[in-house]
mmCIF file as gemmi writes it, N, C-alpha and C atoms, coordinates in Angstrom:
data_model
loop_
_atom_site.group_PDB
_atom_site.id
_atom_site.type_symbol
_atom_site.label_atom_id
_atom_site.label_alt_id
_atom_site.label_comp_id
_atom_site.label_asym_id
_atom_site.label_entity_id
_atom_site.label_seq_id
_atom_site.pdbx_PDB_ins_code
_atom_site.Cartn_x
_atom_site.Cartn_y
_atom_site.Cartn_z
_atom_site.occupancy
_atom_site.B_iso_or_equiv
_atom_site.pdbx_formal_charge
_atom_site.auth_seq_id
_atom_site.auth_asym_id
_atom_site.pdbx_PDB_model_num
ATOM 1 N N . MET Axp A 1 ? 127.521 199.663 174.734 1 0 ? 1 A 1
ATOM 2 C CA . MET Axp A 1 ? 127.606 198.246 175.056 1 0 ? 1 A 1
ATOM 3 C C . MET Axp A 1 ? 127.71 198.092 176.567 1 0 ? 1 A 1
ATOM 4 N N . LEU Axp A 2 ? 126.943 197.189 177.092 1 0 ? 2 A 1
ATOM 5 C CA . LEU Axp A 2 ? 126.973 196.923 178.525 1 0 ? 2 A 1
ATOM 6 C C . LEU Axp A 2 ? 128.001 195.849 178.844 1 0 ? 2 A 1
ATOM 7 N N . ALA Axp A 3 ? 128.697 196.054 179.928 1 0 ? 3 A 1
ATOM 8 C CA . ALA Axp A 3 ? 129.673 195.068 180.388 1 0 ? 3 A 1
ATOM 9 C C . ALA Axp A 3 ? 130 195.354 181.84 1 0 ? 3 A 1
ATOM 10 N N . ARG Axp A 4 ? 130.522 194.353 182.518 1 0 ? 4 A 1
ATOM 11 C CA . ARG Axp A 4 ? 130.998 194.542 183.891 1 0 ? 4 A 1
ATOM 12 C C . ARG Axp A 4 ? 132.501 194.733 183.831 1 0 ? 4 A 1
ATOM 13 N N . ALA Axp A 5 ? 132.974 195.753 184.518 1 0 ? 5 A 1
ATOM 14 C CA . ALA Axp A 5 ? 134.408 196.027 184.523 1 0 ? 5 A 1
ATOM 15 C C . ALA Axp A 5 ? 134.835 196.458 185.913 1 0 ? 5 A 1
ATOM 16 N N . VAL Axp A 6 ? 136.097 196.191 186.211 1 0 ? 6 A 1
ATOM 17 C CA . VAL Axp A 6 ? 136.693 196.629 187.47 1 0 ? 6 A 1
ATOM 18 C C . VAL Axp A 6 ? 136.86 198.143 187.389 1 0 ? 6 A 1
ATOM 19 N N . ARG Axp A 7 ? 136.513 198.853 188.463 1 0 ? 7 A 1
ATOM 20 C CA . ARG Axp A 7 ? 136.616 200.313 188.455 1 0 ? 7 A 1
ATOM 21 C C . ARG Axp A 7 ? 138.075 200.724 188.614 1 0 ? 7 A 1
ATOM 22 N N . THR Axp A 8 ? 138.695 201.052 187.495 1 0 ? 8 A 1
ATOM 23 C CA . THR Axp A 8 ? 140.071 201.54 187.479 1 0 ? 8 A 1
ATOM 24 C C . THR Axp A 8 ? 140.043 203.07 187.393 1 0 ? 8 A 1
ATOM 25 N N . ASP Axp A 9 ? 141.202 203.704 187.538 1 0 ? 9 A 1
ATOM 26 C CA . ASP Axp A 9 ? 141.277 205.157 187.384 1 0 ? 9 A 1
ATOM 27 C C . ASP Axp A 9 ? 140.781 205.572 185.999 1 0 ? 9 A 1
ATOM 28 N N . PHE Axp A 10 ? 141.16 204.8 184.983 1 0 ? 10 A 1
ATOM 29 C CA . PHE Axp A 10 ? 140.75 205.096 183.612 1 0 ? 10 A 1
ATOM 30 C C . PHE Axp A 10 ? 139.231 205.035 183.483 1 0 ? 10 A 1
ATOM 31 N N . LEU Axp A 11 ? 138.631 203.981 183.978 1 0 ? 11 A 1
ATOM 32 C CA . LEU Axp A 11 ? 137.18 203.83 183.879 1 0 ? 11 A 1
ATOM 33 C C . LEU Axp A 11 ? 136.462 204.932 184.655 1 0 ? 11 A 1
ATOM 34 N N . THR Axp A 12 ? 136.974 205.277 185.809 1 0 ? 12 A 1
ATOM 35 C CA . THR Axp A 12 ? 136.377 206.362 186.589 1 0 ? 12 A 1
ATOM 36 C C . THR Axp A 12 ? 136.399 207.661 185.799 1 0 ? 12 A 1
ATOM 37 N N . SER Axp A 13 ? 137.509 207.953 185.118 1 0 ? 13 A 1
ATOM 38 C CA . SER Axp A 13 ? 137.586 209.185 184.333 1 0 ? 13 A 1
ATOM 39 C C . SER Axp A 13 ? 136.608 209.16 183.153 1 0 ? 13 A 1
ATOM 40 N N . ILE Axp A 14 ? 136.446 208.015 182.536 1 0 ? 14 A 1
ATOM 41 C CA . ILE Axp A 14 ? 135.495 207.881 181.424 1 0 ? 14 A 1
ATOM 42 C C . ILE Axp A 14 ? 134.073 208.129 181.929 1 0 ? 14 A 1
ATOM 43 N N . LEU Axp A 15 ? 133.756 207.547 183.084 1 0 ? 15 A 1
ATOM 44 C CA . LEU Axp A 15 ? 132.419 207.722 183.649 1 0 ? 15 A 1
ATOM 45 C C . LEU Axp A 15 ? 132.14 209.178 184.014 1 0 ? 15 A 1
ATOM 46 N N . LYS Axp A 16 ? 133.199 209.932 184.286 1 0 ? 16 A 1
ATOM 47 C CA . LYS Axp A 16 ? 133.049 211.359 184.602 1 0 ? 16 A 1
ATOM 48 C C . LYS Axp A 16 ? 133.033 212.226 183.338 1 0 ? 16 A 1
ATOM 49 N N . GLY Axp A 17 ? 133.155 211.594 182.165 1 0 ? 17 A 1
ATOM 50 C CA . GLY Axp A 17 ? 133.06 212.331 180.908 1 0 ? 17 A 1
ATOM 51 C C . GLY Axp A 17 ? 134.368 212.62 180.203 1 0 ? 17 A 1
ATOM 52 N N . ALA Axp A 18 ? 135.477 212.072 180.699 1 0 ? 18 A 1
ATOM 53 C CA . ALA Axp A 18 ? 136.77 212.305 180.04 1 0 ? 18 A 1
ATOM 54 C C . ALA Axp A 18 ? 136.762 211.721 178.629 1 0 ? 18 A 1
ATOM 55 N N . ARG Axp A 19 ? 137.534 212.345 177.777 1 0 ? 19 A 1
ATOM 56 C CA . ARG Axp A 19 ? 137.684 211.86 176.408 1 0 ? 19 A 1
ATOM 57 C C . ARG Axp A 19 ? 139.179 211.725 176.124 1 0 ? 19 A 1
ATOM 58 N N . TYR Axp A 20 ? 139.544 210.718 175.365 1 0 ? 20 A 1
ATOM 59 C CA . TYR Axp A 20 ? 140.936 210.465 175.022 1 0 ? 20 A 1
ATOM 60 C C . TYR Axp A 20 ? 141.072 210.46 173.501 1 0 ? 20 A 1
ATOM 61 N N . GLU Axp A 21 ? 142.229 210.871 173.036 1 0 ? 21 A 1
ATOM 62 C CA . GLU Axp A 21 ? 142.466 210.87 171.587 1 0 ? 21 A 1
ATOM 63 C C . GLU Axp A 21 ? 142.358 209.442 171.063 1 0 ? 21 A 1
ATOM 64 N N . VAL Axp A 22 ? 141.621 209.29 169.981 1 0 ? 22 A 1
ATOM 65 C CA . VAL Axp A 22 ? 141.436 207.962 169.389 1 0 ? 22 A 1
ATOM 66 C C . VAL Axp A 22 ? 142.005 207.969 167.977 1 0 ? 22 A 1
ATOM 67 N N . ARG Axp A 23 ? 142.979 207.12 167.765 1 0 ? 23 A 1
ATOM 68 C CA . ARG Axp A 23 ? 143.513 206.876 166.425 1 0 ? 23 A 1
ATOM 69 C C . ARG Axp A 23 ? 143.18 205.424 166.115 1 0 ? 23 A 1
ATOM 70 N N . CYS Axp A 24 ? 142.077 205.201 165.474 1 0 ? 24 A 1
ATOM 71 C CA . CYS Axp A 24 ? 141.559 203.843 165.273 1 0 ? 24 A 1
ATOM 72 C C . CYS Axp A 24 ? 142.497 203.033 164.378 1 0 ? 24 A 1
ATOM 73 N N . SER Axp A 25 ? 143.362 202.255 165.012 1 0 ? 25 A 1
ATOM 74 C CA . SER Axp A 25 ? 144.311 201.414 164.284 1 0 ? 25 A 1
ATOM 75 C C . SER Axp A 25 ? 143.799 199.996 164.101 1 0 ? 25 A 1
ATOM 76 N N . TYR Axp A 26 ? 142.824 199.61 164.903 1 0 ? 26 A 1
ATOM 77 C CA . TYR Axp A 26 ? 142.448 198.205 164.968 1 0 ? 26 A 1
ATOM 78 C C . TYR Axp A 26 ? 141.169 197.86 164.222 1 0 ? 26 A 1
ATOM 79 N N . ARG Axp A 27 ? 140.238 198.808 164.151 1 0 ? 27 A 1
ATOM 80 C CA . ARG Axp A 27 ? 138.938 198.559 163.519 1 0 ? 27 A 1
ATOM 81 C C . ARG Axp A 27 ? 138.304 197.292 164.092 1 0 ? 27 A 1
ATOM 82 N N . CYS Axp A 28 ? 138.337 197.183 165.419 1 0 ? 28 A 1
ATOM 83 C CA . CYS Axp A 28 ? 137.89 195.956 166.083 1 0 ? 28 A 1
ATOM 84 C C . CYS Axp A 28 ? 136.376 195.87 166.266 1 0 ? 28 A 1
ATOM 85 N N . LEU Axp A 29 ? 135.696 197.022 166.272 1 0 ? 29 A 1
ATOM 86 C CA . LEU Axp A 29 ? 134.246 197.024 166.444 1 0 ? 29 A 1
ATOM 87 C C . LEU Axp A 29 ? 133.582 197.717 165.26 1 0 ? 29 A 1
ATOM 88 N N . LYS Axp A 30 ? 132.577 197.088 164.705 1 0 ? 30 A 1
ATOM 89 C CA . LYS Axp A 30 ? 131.862 197.694 163.579 1 0 ? 30 A 1
ATOM 90 C C . LYS Axp A 30 ? 131.23 199.019 163.987 1 0 ? 30 A 1
ATOM 91 N N . THR Axp A 31 ? 130.823 199.122 165.243 1 0 ? 31 A 1
ATOM 92 C CA . THR Axp A 31 ? 130.128 200.321 165.713 1 0 ? 31 A 1
ATOM 93 C C . THR Axp A 31 ? 131.078 201.44 166.131 1 0 ? 31 A 1
ATOM 94 N N . CYS Axp A 32 ? 132.372 201.206 166.11 1 0 ? 32 A 1
ATOM 95 C CA . CYS Axp A 32 ? 133.336 202.226 166.537 1 0 ? 32 A 1
ATOM 96 C C . CYS Axp A 32 ? 133.428 203.33 165.487 1 0 ? 32 A 1
ATOM 97 N N . ASP Axp A 33 ? 133.294 204.553 165.946 1 0 ? 33 A 1
ATOM 98 C CA . ASP Axp A 33 ? 133.409 205.706 165.062 1 0 ? 33 A 1
ATOM 99 C C . ASP Axp A 33 ? 134.653 206.497 165.455 1 0 ? 33 A 1
ATOM 100 N N . GLY Axp A 34 ? 135.775 205.802 165.528 1 0 ? 34 A 1
ATOM 101 C CA . GLY Axp A 34 ? 137.088 206.359 165.83 1 0 ? 34 A 1
ATOM 102 C C . GLY Axp A 34 ? 137.131 207.714 166.508 1 0 ? 34 A 1
ATOM 103 N N . PRO Axp A 35 ? 137.318 208.792 165.749 1 0 ? 35 A 1
ATOM 104 C CA . PRO Axp A 35 ? 137.52 210.112 166.341 1 0 ? 35 A 1
ATOM 105 C C . PRO Axp A 35 ? 136.392 210.619 167.236 1 0 ? 35 A 1
ATOM 106 N N . SER Axp A 36 ? 135.173 210.137 167.047 1 0 ? 36 A 1
ATOM 107 C CA . SER Axp A 36 ? 134.081 210.618 167.905 1 0 ? 36 A 1
ATOM 108 C C . SER Axp A 36 ? 133.912 209.768 169.173 1 0 ? 36 A 1
ATOM 109 N N . ALA Axp A 37 ? 134.652 208.673 169.273 1 0 ? 37 A 1
ATOM 110 C CA . ALA Axp A 37 ? 134.572 207.813 170.455 1 0 ? 37 A 1
ATOM 111 C C . ALA Axp A 37 ? 135.341 208.451 171.611 1 0 ? 37 A 1
ATOM 112 N N . PRO Axp A 38 ? 134.898 208.236 172.855 1 0 ? 38 A 1
ATOM 113 C CA . PRO Axp A 38 ? 135.601 208.838 173.998 1 0 ? 38 A 1
ATOM 114 C C . PRO Axp A 38 ? 136.951 208.186 174.292 1 0 ? 38 A 1
ATOM 115 N N . TYR Axp A 39 ? 137.152 206.958 173.836 1 0 ? 39 A 1
ATOM 116 C CA . TYR Axp A 39 ? 138.416 206.25 174.048 1 0 ? 39 A 1
ATOM 117 C C . TYR Axp A 39 ? 138.47 205.072 173.089 1 0 ? 39 A 1
ATOM 118 N N . CYS Axp A 40 ? 139.646 204.49 172.935 1 0 ? 40 A 1
ATOM 119 C CA . CYS Axp A 40 ? 139.811 203.301 172.095 1 0 ? 40 A 1
ATOM 120 C C . CYS Axp A 40 ? 139.754 202.07 172.992 1 0 ? 40 A 1
ATOM 121 N N . LEU Axp A 41 ? 138.753 201.241 172.795 1 0 ? 41 A 1
ATOM 122 C CA . LEU Axp A 41 ? 138.593 200.038 173.607 1 0 ? 41 A 1
ATOM 123 C C . LEU Axp A 41 ? 139.802 199.115 173.47 1 0 ? 41 A 1
ATOM 124 N N . ALA Axp A 42 ? 140.294 198.933 172.254 1 0 ? 42 A 1
ATOM 125 C CA . ALA Axp A 42 ? 141.449 198.051 172.041 1 0 ? 42 A 1
ATOM 126 C C . ALA Axp A 42 ? 142.662 198.548 172.826 1 0 ? 42 A 1
ATOM 127 N N . GLU Axp A 43 ? 142.917 199.852 172.775 1 0 ? 43 A 1
ATOM 128 C CA . GLU Axp A 43 ? 144.061 200.408 173.508 1 0 ? 43 A 1
ATOM 129 C C . GLU Axp A 43 ? 143.879 200.236 175.019 1 0 ? 43 A 1
ATOM 130 N N . ALA Axp A 44 ? 142.651 200.434 175.508 1 0 ? 44 A 1
ATOM 131 C CA . ALA Axp A 44 ? 142.387 200.286 176.943 1 0 ? 44 A 1
ATOM 132 C C . ALA Axp A 44 ? 142.589 198.831 177.379 1 0 ? 44 A 1
ATOM 133 N N . LEU Axp A 45 ? 142.157 197.89 176.558 1 0 ? 45 A 1
ATOM 134 C CA . LEU Axp A 45 ? 142.352 196.472 176.88 1 0 ? 45 A 1
ATOM 135 C C . LEU Axp A 45 ? 143.829 196.1 176.821 1 0 ? 45 A 1
ATOM 136 N N . LEU Axp A 46 ? 144.54 196.609 175.833 1 0 ? 46 A 1
ATOM 137 C CA . LEU Axp A 46 ? 145.972 196.323 175.717 1 0 ? 46 A 1
ATOM 138 C C . LEU Axp A 46 ? 146.752 196.914 176.881 1 0 ? 46 A 1
ATOM 139 N N . SER Axp A 47 ? 146.363 198.101 177.335 1 0 ? 47 A 1
ATOM 140 C CA . SER Axp A 47 ? 147.04 198.702 178.491 1 0 ? 47 A 1
ATOM 141 C C . SER Axp A 47 ? 146.917 197.786 179.705 1 0 ? 47 A 1
ATOM 142 N N . ALA Axp A 48 ? 145.714 197.291 179.953 1 0 ? 48 A 1
ATOM 143 C CA . ALA Axp A 48 ? 145.498 196.394 181.091 1 0 ? 48 A 1
ATOM 144 C C . ALA Axp A 48 ? 146.283 195.098 180.914 1 0 ? 48 A 1
ATOM 145 N N . GLN Axp A 49 ? 146.285 194.566 179.699 1 0 ? 49 A 1
ATOM 146 C CA . GLN Axp A 49 ? 146.999 193.318 179.433 1 0 ? 49 A 1
ATOM 147 C C . GLN Axp A 49 ? 148.493 193.486 179.664 1 0 ? 49 A 1
ATOM 148 N N . ARG Axp A 50 ? 149.013 194.672 179.4 1 0 ? 50 A 1
ATOM 149 C CA . ARG Axp A 50 ? 150.442 194.952 179.587 1 0 ? 50 A 1
ATOM 150 C C . ARG Axp A 50 ? 150.772 195.256 181.048 1 0 ? 50 A 1
ATOM 151 N N . GLY Axp A 51 ? 149.755 195.281 181.901 1 0 ? 51 A 1
ATOM 152 C CA . GLY Axp A 51 ? 149.984 195.527 183.316 1 0 ? 51 A 1
ATOM 153 C C . GLY Axp A 51 ? 149.672 196.939 183.762 1 0 ? 51 A 1
ATOM 154 N N . ASP Axp A 52 ? 149.299 197.809 182.833 1 0 ? 52 A 1
ATOM 155 C CA . ASP Axp A 52 ? 148.956 199.192 183.167 1 0 ? 52 A 1
ATOM 156 C C . ASP Axp A 52 ? 147.452 199.263 183.453 1 0 ? 52 A 1
ATOM 157 N N . VAL Axp A 53 ? 147.046 198.632 184.543 1 0 ? 53 A 1
ATOM 158 C CA . VAL Axp A 53 ? 145.632 198.513 184.88 1 0 ? 53 A 1
ATOM 159 C C . VAL Axp A 53 ? 145.003 199.869 185.176 1 0 ? 53 A 1
ATOM 160 N N . ALA Axp A 54 ? 145.767 200.789 185.741 1 0 ? 54 A 1
ATOM 161 C CA . ALA Axp A 54 ? 145.225 202.113 186.065 1 0 ? 54 A 1
ATOM 162 C C . ALA Axp A 54 ? 144.758 202.85 184.815 1 0 ? 54 A 1
ATOM 163 N N . ASN Axp A 55 ? 145.358 202.548 183.667 1 0 ? 55 A 1
ATOM 164 C CA . ASN Axp A 55 ? 145.003 203.21 182.411 1 0 ? 55 A 1
ATOM 165 C C . ASN Axp A 55 ? 144.327 202.263 181.43 1 0 ? 55 A 1
ATOM 166 N N . GLY Axp A 56 ? 143.731 201.214 181.959 1 0 ? 56 A 1
ATOM 167 C CA . GLY Axp A 56 ? 143.099 200.24 181.094 1 0 ? 56 A 1
ATOM 168 C C . GLY Axp A 56 ? 141.726 199.833 181.585 1 0 ? 56 A 1
ATOM 169 N N . ILE Axp A 57 ? 141.131 198.92 180.851 1 0 ? 57 A 1
ATOM 170 C CA . ILE Axp A 57 ? 139.83 198.354 181.223 1 0 ? 57 A 1
ATOM 171 C C . ILE Axp A 57 ? 140.02 196.865 181.472 1 0 ? 57 A 1
ATOM 172 N N . VAL Axp A 58 ? 139.492 196.408 182.599 1 0 ? 58 A 1
ATOM 173 C CA . VAL Axp A 58 ? 139.55 194.996 182.972 1 0 ? 58 A 1
ATOM 174 C C . VAL Axp A 58 ? 138.116 194.525 183.147 1 0 ? 58 A 1
ATOM 175 N N . PHE Axp A 59 ? 137.658 193.656 182.25 1 0 ? 59 A 1
ATOM 176 C CA . PHE Axp A 59 ? 136.31 193.123 182.363 1 0 ? 59 A 1
ATOM 177 C C . PHE Axp A 59 ? 136.262 192.02 183.4 1 0 ? 59 A 1
ATOM 178 N N . ALA Axp A 60 ? 135.126 191.866 184.041 1 0 ? 60 A 1
ATOM 179 C CA . ALA Axp A 60 ? 134.97 190.853 185.082 1 0 ? 60 A 1
ATOM 180 C C . ALA Axp A 60 ? 133.544 190.316 185.052 1 0 ? 60 A 1
ATOM 181 N N . GLY Axp A 61 ? 133.361 189.131 185.559 1 0 ? 61 A 1
ATOM 182 C CA . GLY Axp A 61 ? 132.036 188.541 185.639 1 0 ? 61 A 1
ATOM 183 C C . GLY Axp A 61 ? 131.257 189.075 186.831 1 0 ? 61 A 1
ATOM 184 N N . GLY Axp A 62 ? 130.011 188.692 186.902 1 0 ? 62 A 1
ATOM 185 C CA . GLY Axp A 62 ? 129.126 189.155 187.959 1 0 ? 62 A 1
ATOM 186 C C . GLY Axp A 62 ? 129.531 188.719 189.352 1 0 ? 62 A 1
ATOM 187 N N . ARG Axp A 63 ? 130.327 187.679 189.453 1 0 ? 63 A 1
ATOM 188 C CA . ARG Axp A 63 ? 130.74 187.181 190.765 1 0 ? 63 A 1
ATOM 189 C C . ARG Axp A 63 ? 132.119 187.695 191.179 1 0 ? 63 A 1
ATOM 190 N N . ALA Axp A 64 ? 132.687 188.615 190.42 1 0 ? 64 A 1
ATOM 191 C CA . ALA Axp A 64 ? 134.026 189.144 190.72 1 0 ? 64 A 1
ATOM 192 C C . ALA Axp A 64 ? 134.163 189.661 192.15 1 0 ? 64 A 1
ATOM 193 N N . PRO Axp A 65 ? 133.148 190.334 192.714 1 0 ? 65 A 1
ATOM 194 C CA . PRO Axp A 65 ? 133.31 190.823 194.088 1 0 ? 65 A 1
ATOM 195 C C . PRO Axp A 65 ? 133.496 189.717 195.126 1 0 ? 65 A 1
ATOM 196 N N . GLU Axp A 66 ? 133.149 188.483 194.76 1 0 ? 66 A 1
ATOM 197 C CA . GLU Axp A 66 ? 133.291 187.363 195.692 1 0 ? 66 A 1
ATOM 198 C C . GLU Axp A 66 ? 134.725 186.839 195.764 1 0 ? 66 A 1
ATOM 199 N N . ILE Axp A 67 ? 135.559 187.23 194.824 1 0 ? 67 A 1
ATOM 200 C CA . ILE Axp A 67 ? 136.929 186.706 194.768 1 0 ? 67 A 1
ATOM 201 C C . ILE Axp A 67 ? 137.721 187.24 195.956 1 0 ? 67 A 1
ATOM 202 N N . GLN Axp A 68 ? 138.31 186.325 196.695 1 0 ? 68 A 1
ATOM 203 C CA . GLN Axp A 68 ? 139.093 186.685 197.869 1 0 ? 68 A 1
ATOM 204 C C . GLN Axp A 68 ? 140.579 186.391 197.7 1 0 ? 68 A 1
ATOM 205 N N . THR Axp A 69 ? 140.919 185.491 196.767 1 0 ? 69 A 1
ATOM 206 C CA . THR Axp A 69 ? 142.316 185.124 196.547 1 0 ? 69 A 1
ATOM 207 C C . THR Axp A 69 ? 142.583 184.951 195.056 1 0 ? 69 A 1
ATOM 208 N N . ILE Axp A 70 ? 143.855 185.004 194.683 1 0 ? 70 A 1
ATOM 209 C CA . ILE Axp A 70 ? 144.264 184.696 193.322 1 0 ? 70 A 1
ATOM 210 C C . ILE Axp A 70 ? 144.788 183.274 193.345 1 0 ? 70 A 1
ATOM 211 N N . SER Axp A 71 ? 144.286 182.45 192.442 1 0 ? 71 A 1
ATOM 212 C CA . SER Axp A 71 ? 144.61 181.039 192.445 1 0 ? 71 A 1
ATOM 213 C C . SER Axp A 71 ? 145.09 180.597 191.062 1 0 ? 71 A 1
ATOM 214 N N . THR Axp A 72 ? 145.434 179.325 190.95 1 0 ? 72 A 1
ATOM 215 C CA . THR Axp A 72 ? 145.817 178.759 189.661 1 0 ? 72 A 1
ATOM 216 C C . THR Axp A 72 ? 144.603 178.088 189.03 1 0 ? 72 A 1
ATOM 217 N N . VAL Axp A 73 ? 144.644 177.893 187.726 1 0 ? 73 A 1
ATOM 218 C CA . VAL Axp A 73 ? 143.54 177.224 187.043 1 0 ? 73 A 1
ATOM 219 C C . VAL Axp A 73 ? 143.336 175.802 187.588 1 0 ? 73 A 1
ATOM 220 N N . PRO Axp A 74 ? 144.397 174.99 187.749 1 0 ? 74 A 1
ATOM 221 C CA . PRO Axp A 74 ? 144.161 173.641 188.289 1 0 ? 74 A 1
ATOM 222 C C . PRO Axp A 74 ? 143.517 173.657 189.676 1 0 ? 74 A 1
ATOM 223 N N . ALA Axp A 75 ? 143.899 174.613 190.525 1 0 ? 75 A 1
ATOM 224 C CA . ALA Axp A 75 ? 143.306 174.683 191.861 1 0 ? 75 A 1
ATOM 225 C C . ALA Axp A 75 ? 141.828 175.065 191.793 1 0 ? 75 A 1
ATOM 226 N N . VAL Axp A 76 ? 141.48 175.986 190.893 1 0 ? 76 A 1
ATOM 227 C CA . VAL Axp A 76 ? 140.078 176.375 190.733 1 0 ? 76 A 1
ATOM 228 C C . VAL Axp A 76 ? 139.26 175.199 190.21 1 0 ? 76 A 1
ATOM 229 N N . ILE Axp A 77 ? 139.776 174.489 189.213 1 0 ? 77 A 1
ATOM 230 C CA . ILE Axp A 77 ? 139.071 173.33 188.646 1 0 ? 77 A 1
ATOM 231 C C . ILE Axp A 77 ? 138.892 172.255 189.71 1 0 ? 77 A 1
ATOM 232 N N . ALA Axp A 78 ? 139.938 172.009 190.5 1 0 ? 78 A 1
ATOM 233 C CA . ALA Axp A 78 ? 139.843 171.012 191.575 1 0 ? 78 A 1
ATOM 234 C C . ALA Axp A 78 ? 138.776 171.427 192.586 1 0 ? 78 A 1
ATOM 235 N N . ALA Axp A 79 ? 138.715 172.693 192.934 1 0 ? 79 A 1
ATOM 236 C CA . ALA Axp A 79 ? 137.707 173.177 193.891 1 0 ? 79 A 1
ATOM 237 C C . ALA Axp A 79 ? 136.306 173.027 193.32 1 0 ? 79 A 1
ATOM 238 N N . LEU Axp A 80 ? 136.136 173.293 192.036 1 0 ? 80 A 1
ATOM 239 C CA . LEU Axp A 80 ? 134.827 173.117 191.4 1 0 ? 80 A 1
ATOM 240 C C . LEU Axp A 80 ? 134.398 171.664 191.414 1 0 ? 80 A 1
ATOM 241 N N . HIS Axp A 81 ? 135.34 170.766 191.121 1 0 ? 81 A 1
ATOM 242 C CA . HIS Axp A 81 ? 135.038 169.333 191.167 1 0 ? 81 A 1
ATOM 243 C C . HIS Axp A 81 ? 134.683 168.897 192.591 1 0 ? 81 A 1
ATOM 244 N N . GLU Axp A 82 ? 135.435 169.397 193.56 1 0 ? 82 A 1
ATOM 245 C CA . GLU Axp A 82 ? 135.156 169.056 194.962 1 0 ? 82 A 1
ATOM 246 C C . GLU Axp A 82 ? 133.751 169.519 195.345 1 0 ? 82 A 1
ATOM 247 N N . GLU Axp A 83 ? 133.407 170.744 194.959 1 0 ? 83 A 1
ATOM 248 C CA . GLU Axp A 83 ? 132.083 171.28 195.258 1 0 ? 83 A 1
ATOM 249 C C . GLU Axp A 83 ? 130.979 170.451 194.583 1 0 ? 83 A 1
ATOM 250 N N . ALA Axp A 84 ? 131.261 169.949 193.385 1 0 ? 84 A 1
ATOM 251 C CA . ALA Axp A 84 ? 130.282 169.15 192.65 1 0 ? 84 A 1
ATOM 252 C C . ALA Axp A 84 ? 130.27 167.69 193.09 1 0 ? 84 A 1
ATOM 253 N N . GLY Axp A 85 ? 131.25 167.293 193.905 1 0 ? 85 A 1
ATOM 254 C CA . GLY Axp A 85 ? 131.31 165.912 194.369 1 0 ? 85 A 1
ATOM 255 C C . GLY Axp A 85 ? 131.869 164.942 193.33 1 0 ? 85 A 1
ATOM 256 N N . THR Axp A 86 ? 132.648 165.463 192.388 1 0 ? 86 A 1
ATOM 257 C CA . THR Axp A 86 ? 133.265 164.611 191.388 1 0 ? 86 A 1
ATOM 258 C C . THR Axp A 86 ? 134.767 164.576 191.622 1 0 ? 86 A 1
ATOM 259 N N . SER Axp A 87 ? 135.425 163.591 191.019 1 0 ? 87 A 1
ATOM 260 C CA . SER Axp A 87 ? 136.872 163.474 191.235 1 0 ? 87 A 1
ATOM 261 C C . SER Axp A 87 ? 137.639 164.214 190.133 1 0 ? 87 A 1
ATOM 262 N N . TYR Axp A 88 ? 138.825 164.657 190.512 1 0 ? 88 A 1
ATOM 263 C CA . TYR Axp A 88 ? 139.694 165.366 189.573 1 0 ? 88 A 1
ATOM 264 C C . TYR Axp A 88 ? 141.123 165.175 190.021 1 0 ? 88 A 1
ATOM 265 N N . ASP Axp A 89 ? 141.949 164.699 189.108 1 0 ? 89 A 1
ATOM 266 C CA . ASP Axp A 89 ? 143.375 164.544 189.4 1 0 ? 89 A 1
ATOM 267 C C . ASP Axp A 89 ? 144.114 165.749 188.842 1 0 ? 89 A 1
ATOM 268 N N . THR Axp A 90 ? 144.783 166.497 189.716 1 0 ? 90 A 1
ATOM 269 C CA . THR Axp A 90 ? 145.513 167.675 189.266 1 0 ? 90 A 1
ATOM 270 C C . THR Axp A 90 ? 146.683 167.237 188.402 1 0 ? 90 A 1
ATOM 271 N N . PRO Axp A 91 ? 146.972 168.015 187.371 1 0 ? 91 A 1
ATOM 272 C CA . PRO Axp A 91 ? 148.081 167.65 186.454 1 0 ? 91 A 1
ATOM 273 C C . PRO Axp A 91 ? 149.439 167.774 187.135 1 0 ? 91 A 1
């Protein structure tokens, strides 16, 4: 499966051919063949969600390299409205 992801230590090791023990607890993908898979996608996503980004996978969009700051959702929405020339009242 193709996807864009932030290059973490975990992803770098996978790209170099590392394999991790897989105990398929989630059955989240029909195409997952548990023990023959190089890693468990669900576990990698959960690691990142828990803050262990070095041992997880973080997906990102094609414009991720353009991000220069971390912002709030209302600020991003307001900036999009400003760019589009429409009005937006922040909550």
